[in-house]
N, C-alpha and C positions, 0 to 999 in steps of 0.2 A: 940830839938836834933840838934847837930851840924853836919856839913858835914866833909868829909875827902877826900883827894886827893889820888888816887891810882897810881900805877906804870905806868899806861897808860899816865900819864901827859907828855906833850910835852914841858913843860916849855916855853910856847908861850907868857905868860903874859896877855892873854885875860881876865882871871878871876880877876886879881888884880885891874884893873880900875873899874870893875863893882861892887865890894864889897863896900856897903855903910858904913860898920863898920871897914874897913881897917883890916880885920881879916886874910887876905892872905898875906904871905910873901915868899920870895925866899928861898928855901932850897937847899940842895945839894943831889941829882941832881934835885929833883922835888919840886914844891911849897908845902907849908904846910898851914893849916888853924888852927888858934888859937881858940880852942873850947870855951874859955871864952868870946871871942868877937863875935863869930858867933851866929846870932839870927835865923838861919834857914829860911832866906828869899828866898834862892835858886836862886838868880840872877846869882851867879857864875855857877850854873849847866847849865843854859840857855846859858851862854857865852862860855862854854868849848867846843871847836871843837872836842875833842877826847873823850868826855863823861867820863872823868876821875874823876869826882866829884860825890860822892855818900853819902847817909846818913851814919853817923857814928854808 
């Protein structure tokens, strides 16, 4: 199951560098996760300071 980024996203960029699959990209105004690239490793969840990444 992929993850998604909620409206609590601060667009701080912390999750982008942590994703080993390059599944996270800048959106407008928050970041988005490409479900096809996400393998549910949850490294982004640990990196997010605002706890804005949740299971989809």
